[in-house]
N, C-alpha and C positions, 0 to 999 in steps of 0.2 A: 578434604573430602572431594572426590571426583564429581564434577557437575555433569548433569545430563543435558544433552543438546536438544533444543527445540527447533523444529523445522516446519515451514509453511510453504505452500505453493501459490505463486502469483500468476494469474492468467495473463499471458503477455498481451500488450496492447497499449502501453503508456510509455511516452518518451522514446518513440521510434526504436524500441528494442527489436521488434519483430522483423525477421528477414522475409519479406514478401516474395522475393525472387527464388527462394529455395523450392525445388520441386516437391518437398515434403510439407510445405506450408499449406494449411487448409483454412476453412472458413473460421471467422471469429464471431459469427452470429449463429450458425447452425448449432443446435443443442448437442449434437454428437461430439463437437470439439470440447465443450465444457465438460461433458461426461467423461471423455477419454482422459483429460488431464486430472479431473477429480478422482477418478478410479485409480489412476497411477499413483497419486498422492496417498490415497488410502491404502493401496498395496504396500507403499513405503512407510506406513504408520505415521504419516505427517500429522502435526497438530491441527492445522486448518488449511482451507482453500480460500484464497483472497481475491476479491474482485475490486478493481478501481472504478472510478466514475468520471465521466466527462460530460459536463452540462452544456457545452457548446463546442462545435467543431472549430478548429483553428483556421485562421485565414492569413493569406499573404497577399498584400496589395488588393484587398477587397474580394479575393476569390478563395473558396475553400481549398486548403492545401494542408490537410491533416495527415501528418506522417505516421500517426499511430493507428487509429481505427476510424474508418468512415462507417458509422453504425455501431452504437454501443447499447446493447440491451440493458434494461433496468436491472440492477444487481439483485434485489430481493426476489424478483420474479424468477430469475435464473437459479438462485440458491434454493428457493422453495422446490423447484423441480429436482435439483440435485439431492435434496433431502430424501427423496423417494428412491434414489438409486445408490445411496451410500448409507452406511450404518454407524460409523464412528467419527468420520472426518468433520472437524469444525467448519463452519460456513460463515465467512466474514464478508460483510457488505460495506462498501463506502457510501455513505449517505450524507449529503451536505446539510449542516446545521443552519446555514444562512437562509436557505430557500425551502425549509420544511418546518412544520409546526411540531412542538413537543408531543402533543397528544397522538398525532398520526405516526410520528417516529416511534414512540413507545409501543403503540399497538402493533405496527408492522413488524418490529423487531421481536416483541414478545410472541407474536404469532409464529414467526420462524422458529423461535426457541421451543414453542409447544410442538409444532409439527415435526421438528427434527429430533425431539427427545433431549433437548438441552445442548444444542451445538451452535447456537447463534452468536455472532459477534458484530459489533458496530464500529467501523472506522470513522471517527468523527473528523470531518474536514470543514473548512470555512471558505468563504469567497467574498471578495470585496470589490472586484472590478466591474465597471459598468458594462463592458463587452459581454460578459457572462450574464449579468443582470438583465440585459435586454430580452432574454428568453422568458423573463418572469414579470409578474405584475409589479413587483417592487424594484424593477430594474435599476441597478446602480445606486440605490439610496443609501447603502450602508457604508459609512466611513471606514477606512482601513483600520483605524485605531479601535473601532467598536466590534470587530469580527470575533475576538476572543471573549469580549464581554457577553455578546449574545450566545456564543458557543457554551460558555461556562453556565449561563443561566439555563440554556436549553438542556444541557446534560443534567443539571441539578433537578430540573422539573421532570425529565424523563425518568430519572431514578426514583423520584418521589411517586410517580405513577406506577412504576413496577412494584413499589412498596405499598401501594394503596390497599392491596390485599395481603394479609399475613398468611402464614402457613396454617394458622388455626381458624381462618375464616372459611369453615367448611360449608359447601353448598349442599343443601338437603332437598332431594326430590320428594314432593308430596302431591297429593291428589289435586291440590289447587294450583300447583306450579312449582317453581324453584325458589328457594329461600336461602338467605345467607345471614350471618350475624349482623346485628345493627352496626351501621357505619362502614361495613365492608366496601371497599372500592372507592370511598369518598376522597376527594382531593380539593385543595384550594391553593392558589399561589398568586401573589401580586408582586411582580418584579418590574424591572426597567423596560423589558422588551415584551413581556407576556403577563396578562392578567386572566387567569382561567379558574374555573371551578366546575365540579361535576362528579361523575363516578367513572372509574376506569372499567373498560368493558371486558377485561380478561383477568382470571385469577392468576396468582403468582406462578411464574413459569418454572420449568425444571431446574434452571441454574439460579433462580432468584433474580439475578440480573444477567442478561447477556454480557459477554466479555466486551469491554470497551478498549478500542485501539485508537492511538493518536499518532500523527506524523509530523507535528510542528517542530521546527528546529530553532526558532527565535527564542529570546528570553521568555517571552510570554507563552510560547508554545511549550517550552520545557517545564515551566511552572504549572501550566495547565495539565500536562501529562503527569507530573509528580503528584498533583493534587487528586486526580481522578481517573487516570487511565490504568488499565491492566497490562497493556502491551504498548510499546513504542515501535512504530514502523520507521526505523531510522535510515538515513542516507549515508551513515558513516561505516562503510564496510571495510575500509583499509584499517590495518591493525592499530597503528599509533593513534589515528583519529578516532577509532572506535574506543580505545582505552580512555582517551580524554573525555569523550562524550559520555561513556559509561560511568566514569567516576563523578562527573558533574551532575548527571541526572540522579544517580543513586544517592548522592549526598543531600539532595533536596527532599528526600522522602521523610526523614525523621521529623522535619518541621510540620509535616502534615499527619503525623502520628502513624506512619506506615513503615513496614520493614522492607529490607532490600528485596526479599523474595516476592513481595506483593506486586512488583512491576517487572515485566520481562522486556528486555531490549533486544530487538530483532531487526538488524539492518537488512535492506534489500541487497541481494548479491546476485551475480551471474557466475555460472560455472561452465567450464569447457573441459571435457574429459576425453582422453584418447589412451591408446595402449601405452605410450611412452610420453615423457615430458616434452621432448622436441616435437613430437607429432601434435601434441595439444597446443603448443605455442604457435605452430604453423596454422592449425585449425582456428585458433582464436584470432589471428591476424586476418584470415580469410573472412571470418564472420564480421569483423569490424568493417572491412571493405564492402561487404554486402549491405551492411546497415547504413553506410553513408555513400549513396550514389552521387553522381554529379549534381543533379537538381537538389538533392538533400543538402549537399555541401553549400550550395549557393544560399538556400533558405536559412541555414544555421549561421552563415556569415552575415546575412542581412539582419538577423536578430541582433548580432553584436554591433555591426556598423550602423544600423538604423537607416540604411539607404537601400534603394533599388539597385541590386547588383546583377540584374539579369543579362547585362551585356558582357559580363566577365566570363572567361573560360575557366571552368572548375579545375582544369588540368594546367592552368597557367598560374601566374604570380598572384599574390594577395592584392587587394585594392589599395590604391595609393591615397585615396581620400581619407580625411579624418572622420571618426565616428560622430553620429548625431545623437545627442542625449534626448530621451523622451519621445523618440519616434514611434509611430504606430504602423510602420510598414508591415509588421507581423502582429497579429492579435491572437490572444488566447494562450500565449507563452509568457513565462516570467522573463522580463527584460533585465538589462544591466543598468544599475544606478550610476556606475562610473566605468564606461567601457574603455577609456583611453589606455589605462595600464594593461588591460588584457590584450588589446590590439597590439601594443608595443611588444608584449611577450610573444604573441603569435608571430609577429614579424621577425623577432630575434631568432626564434626556433626555426622558422622557415628558411632564413638566411643561413643558419648554422648547418642545417641538414639538407639543404637543397630541395625542400618540399614545395609542391604545388599547393594551391588553395585547398583542393580536396584532401591531399595528404596531410596538410596541417589540421584540417577539421577532424580527420580520422584520428590523429594522434592527440587531439585535445579532448576528444570524447572520453568518457570514463572507460578505462580498460576493464576486462573481465576480472572479477575479484579472485576467483580460484581457478587456476589453469594447471593441468598436469595429468599424470596417470591417476587411476583411482586411489592408489596409496598416497600419493602426494596431496591430493585434494582432501582426503579423509584426515590426514595428519595436520594439514593447515587449518581446517575448520575446527578440529578439536583444540588446537593450540589457541585459536582466537577465544574460544569459550572458556577454557581452563585459565587463561590469563586475563579474563575479565575485559575483553574487547567486545563481547556480546554474550547474550544468553542463548542465542540461536540465530536462525537466518530465515528470511523470506526469499525463496529462490525464484528468480525471474528468468525463465527460459527464453531463447530467441526464436523458437519455433512453436507454432500451434498446429496440432495439439500434442505432438510427441516429444516436446523438448525436455521432459523430465525422465524419459524412459532410461537413458544411459545412467543417469545419476542414481535412480532407484535400483537398477539392476547391478551396478558396479560399485558405487560408493556406500550406499546404505548398509550392505552386508559387512563392510569393513568397520563402520562405526559401531555396529552391533557387536562385532568381535572384540572391539576395544572396551565394551561395556559402558559406552557413553550415549547409547540411543536404544530405545525400547525395541523389543522383538515382537511384542503384541500390545494392543491397547489394554490398559489395566482398569480403565473406567469408561463410563459411557458418555460423559459430557465434556465439552471443551475445557471447562474449568478443571476437570480431572486431568486432562492431558497436560495442561499448563502448570499444574500444581497450585492452583488458586482455590481459595475457600469459596463455598457457596454464598 
């Protein structure tokens, strides 16, 4: 049976994907940018529009040096505004389970589901580092091992709050006020991280539960997703790695009483489209060079070496010093537990190819996932899905806000011709788009 492809749009601004120097690059704060990308995704009948979250700007040697976005609007606020200018597109917010309380999470997400007519999704993320925690009252208190314990408990409570009202708990307007069935909205929970009781302030939302997305890749993260997520936002966009991840996670579902179709695996991917394959390859190389400037190359090398490399020429050779384990020369980025083998590999490749430091960094960064003519890209994406390397993709463009225009105009029609992607929305909720039950 031919599988249908699921597509989502990621607003660029995480992991220095965005090419700031391109003359078509625009604001990542102005609402018009969010609106343009969301309307393009809806024109392409995408499942949902996805916003990441950054709780603290990254620093290098004590100074702000955030290569992604300096200024990240709060996701649910932006998505609530987008709900008013879109009609079918799902709206997915990344909200941290470590620094938010279950009641407010449940209420904010249920509110978005109500005001959007059933299009809300929550990307559940965790945080354990003290650097991020300094922005919060509980700064740095949570041990790394406890992050999924709290996340699992938080998700369980949020779902119980969404279920506090049943579909039969009708609210009746009378002269004396508003009444509901006895016990409607009541909840109580006594766990390791939360002890709460009360009444939930909203009746059941259009989807019952907003869609839950999860992005963890560790053993704990995979189990967490298999137990409770509707979508996995995966990093395994390459074909063989995607198949391995897909098989592993789907095999975990039966032990939680779930079917394979109940969890969609959608890796983050980048796409470069041009009239011909050679033109697309050249364009992709140019984009990678724009994404890794000289200063960016130094910063990314400092993350690996754990040293101040500001005296090095990015167009010169790699550093000769050994890497330092556990350095905090850069903060807010995921470091390397054992950098020595990676440094050795970089040096070997630089020597074999005659690469400078910057050229080495460019070639060590993730290459674009799908590169080619519209036909080449459409065939490759369909191959990934039909061969169980993914159920669909979260597209991360390199430009704000027009980075999806070429894909929607040139690739989506070819996917529709192949019968593997919808021509119109057949339902009104995000769960309808994803083929998930209410």
